[in-house]
C-alpha angles and dihedrals in degrees: 000000000000114000113226131176123218120244103221123163120210093283093051090047092052092047090052090047091051089058088053089237102105124043130193108260133250135204116273123224123201121201111258094240092061091074090063095059118099121217094247092064100027091123099039139077123189118245137172115346090355093304108165114233110216120237110275112246119211094265089060093056121091110246124203121180121204113198135170087282088066091044098261113152120239122238101035113182103161135042134179141154125231126217091264090058099252118141116230120201129184138180143115094337098048138256124330137182118212124198097181093271110042136035109217122193112228132206093351094168098036105053122076113262091246129120112269109232103173139026132184135171111207130207093265093059096255119138117220117206123194125187140200094264096052098264119147123201127183120208113201124164090342094307120118117213127183110232101179119172096225094236137110110299113269125167112264105236105174148353127207138169128222123226089256090058098255112146121223128194124195130203133175090273109025149023117222136186125214110236108184103305097338134076122230126188123255114215109225097181136013090256097048096088089058107033104012123222135265105229121201104170141012125198150161121235130225089256095052095263123145119236134199120186121201124171105309093338131090128195125203130192117189118218093250095042131091097204139056123244122217125232137163115262092255092049090048094052091048095048092044091064099023092251126150110286095214094065126099122224141205116304095206117117115259120242097191140008119295117243134199117222131209091277092051091252115150117231110206118189110202137169087255093055141280120313129193116199126192141150126248113202127206140160088275093056129264138318126207111227122196117194122195109220110211133174118294095271091043094237101114142035116247119248098211121201100169139008133192141170115211131208094268091055095255115145118219120201122188116201141149088282095058135261117328129193123210111198137175112230131211091246111059111219121217121237102244129181116271112267096035107155130185097345121207118211140199131168124222132208094269094063092255122132125226115214123191126178140198090229099089091258119137115253117268130220107207114198130118083327130025112240128188117214108202090166088081093057133251097278119055110167100177137038129180137171119227125216089250091060097257122131122224120208127189113226129181096285107357143044115241124209116204123190131153091346094307124116134198131168142210125196121254118251116272119237113206092211095048116120114266116249094029099139095171107057090142090073087070093061109135100173142008130186135164121216130221090264090051090255114147131233114197130183107208135138085024089291135099117245131190127211111200095186095274111044145359121259129185105248102175128008095221136062121271115228088192137003136208118180121202129179098273104011144037126220120215124198116210131199093239099068090268131134117201125194120198114200128164092341093309129113128214125182132208118196139162089292089066092047106270114143111159100106114224105017097231099158134043130175131171105221138172094268097043140284116333118207131180139182144150090301096053142266132315137178123220111213110176104313094332123099117206126188120226116220130184135213120277090034095296113166100173092238121191094024110191103177142358132207131179119205127217090258091057097255113144122219117198122190116205137158088271094054141270119323123204114203115186119235091244091057091051091052091049091051092050091050093046113023091197091060113115109218124227116234146176118231124211119192142151091310087062094053103275098133127198126004111342125213095017096108110099102203115070102298091183118075132170113210125217088248090060098255119137115224126199126191119205130179096287107004147045124218137176140205136187099240093198094050105036111178110250122243121233116286119262107288122234114253122234123206107228102183146344115212089339094310109133110240100163092113100026117138096227097266119144113275120228117215126203121276116275096016109163102179138033135205116201120194116196137163144176134211104259102161099153105043109005095164093056099055113091129195133217131181143180133199108209113234093020108053122055091212145337115328114217108228097176109205093334113123101202140062132205130198129179138186094040121159129213118287145082119310136185119207119193125191134172140173128223128225119252090269094052100261114146123214125253093244136026133224111262128214118185118192140162129215109213115222123247115231090266090054097053123108093242092053091050089048090053090049091051090048091049090049090051091049091050091048091049090048091051090048091050090048090052092050090046091054090050092050092044089053090048093051090050090052092047091053090048091049091050090051091050090047091053092048092049092046094047096045120013098037091047090054091048089050091051090047091054091049090053091047091052089050091050092050093056090057097051120102098178105096095206094050090045091054092049093047091049088052090054090048090051093051092044090050091051089048090050091051092047091046090051089050091050090050089052089051089053089051094049118016114209118243092213139067093219092115096044098088093049092041093053091041090059089048089050091050091055093044092043092061088058102038101028096230131138124235134201134177132194133182120212126197134009115321112247132186115259134210108263096238091051093047091051095050093045088053092050096045093045091049090051094047093049092046091051090050092054094045103041113018097076088208136127104238138039123190134191120198122187116198120194096196129176093243102033149359109248130191117188124189117189135175137180096228134115094296131231119292109247115326134318094266091076090048090050091054092047093045094233124162095355091282093141091056092048091051090051091049091050091048092050092060093044094256137117135233123207121186124183146113118318123237091251095038130270123075129311122194119186124191113192126184120181113247094238089061101034105047120064091217106030114200103220131177094294091053093048093050095052 
């Protein structure tokens, strides 16, 4: 077909746009690596041992559709990608940014409410926005600036940027270059300065050239050139993608710009649908292949409104259905016939793969060409590769052997109990393996049979869930957590008693380290008679293992219902050396090209080809990978901080953010451009001063902290690549929480001062209560003294007068002497009583009299109890508060009296210490000692101890009574200096 381009003017363009069939065009970006591909290998990559990987047709690309359900806007007419990797889309509903997970509407209230027709992100990070009415807006660092050309309005169709940084903008009638702040016209053809040019499409070629299509003419300007070259439209399309120039192309009108993908295939959106054109080369030359890209289910043509190829090679197609991504995966799926179900695979010696299916399709041999082999029937249940390179296939009633194009057959075993007339017993094949001597093990009729080269023999009367054949034995996995080994006609069983714990033994593999076995409960290794479980990091147990393969380099591949795990040989060695070691691994799943349910195929879904490729069969597909050259995933993306407590930081310049006063919690929203594998990238963050280390956020793109105080904080966040690699540096957010008035230093100082004042007031109140109590006691003592003086002493005085009178009348000398002795004692008692009354009237503020006072008491008590007494004063004498002196007198009297009465010792001692920090009175004896401590005596009420404790407490002191260090009893009365001394010398006094 001849490719022709329409010749619409602006009116025709708008009419086509109104019908949603033609969209204003956008600049096309080609991945940088595309420029390094020569035409002869434009459709090939190089795999294992130089194996050419065929060009991937559309059905081998992973397709992901984003619709309104996922937040995608409708009516997308422009797409671009910024330097941070975000995808920007624009159209009838405004401007959106897409990070691979979320579509976020941008500048809703700041952009004109006009359809966006073109988008472009330049090298400086600015985003250029063109609209339907010819308006141009530049977005730089969050600031929108109008950059209108000052001409008649014409729909902006495309932007592009030259290698020297010059920006071009294309409309339906002109091409202009931005020179400083002004636009100047670019002459595309010699006639354009006079008559202008009607432009239909703009584009960028695989070699970096700039293209303008008009009617049946195309114009190209190479990066190093200053002029445009003229081509026909067909020549232009061919040169744009490096396709053969002699080929004709579709004549349907384009609805959006053409793009060139990573394989140099040309995507052509037309009103008849989306086409993908590429070249397949061979020894006979080349062949132009045109694919028609339909909707995912293939039922409808795609009405394309915009197309784009991003830096990772993903192709983005906007249509009436939404925004769809076409992505090459690390596993390359095969193109299989429709209806393929539960394929079985086996590789032959030529590097080809045999694929059989349970869907009545003939087996396929996939090599350089794909060949169907209907001679083997339409239902092949089992495939197996023999050590000699042959492939065995189970047909309805025979086993076929295929090798080097030759076929021979052997009959299936006959089961005596099988139903008569069953002409297709081969369809019941449940397992097939070939031994090192090319003997065959076949699971059929729910039994295991052995072909020794001459005849079939029943080897095991039950079905084998899995098989592993070694030179002189065969291992059979059973559904009941049992492993059976058949050797020289003998059977030996391993069960849970011997250490097996994998559940149904669905996978067996004889590896270098031993026998691997897997099941629904995980994976184990049999080494000798010892069974060891293999565990992975992050709690991985490899549950529901379906197959196991070990490569020549020692890497272990494990297929489970989650996907395919690759465990490096070094990790396996470490696990064998230390069974508790959790192995690292790499997981491949549907995002990597493993389509459909994985691990549900019973018969050996893992296969290593002779060319080194690893093949995996899933429920409805087969895919391969080069395990020694696994395609890398995109590098870890940079993280952007979107907001902090609702404050927009998407275009912040990195300055410290100030939060409102008194903020106690923060919410940080962040994201990263993860367009290829968004579910694989994980985030982690740390808030310095709060977190002890990195916090794993998984795929969550926000962080919350509470109970924060005022101050400066640094928040770090980073995103991993799809294979778990973290970047060298993290994104940094610095912010400060301003203090509320009650969090300021001066407010806290006032609070401390207020607390000190309250404490001082309480202290003063306590001292006041003590002095008030003392004054009350003084008044009471004075009252008692008055009463005693006015009554008791008067009576004593009268008594003495009578005694003197009686003495004068006595004539008996002996009686007179005795009576005079009584009068003398009574007089002394009267004097002492008068002195005591005077003490009650005015209590001394010193302890000067205490030693003498107690000495007299001791002399009286010593006559009765025959004990010695001594007293000693230590330190400089200091005046005491009256109340304290009185209580110390009373307590010391009581302690000395108790020692004389109860200690049963020979010596009592009183020591008075005038210390800097306290006044201390210590009474010791060498008697029998007190039983236990004073607490028991207090409770029992013995010796007045309770009263002495109360007296000590009243003056703010303490009394401790217990055994002395040398035996006997030791009582210590201690009163703090600030309460005991009338003029306490504190710190200020001591420093003078």
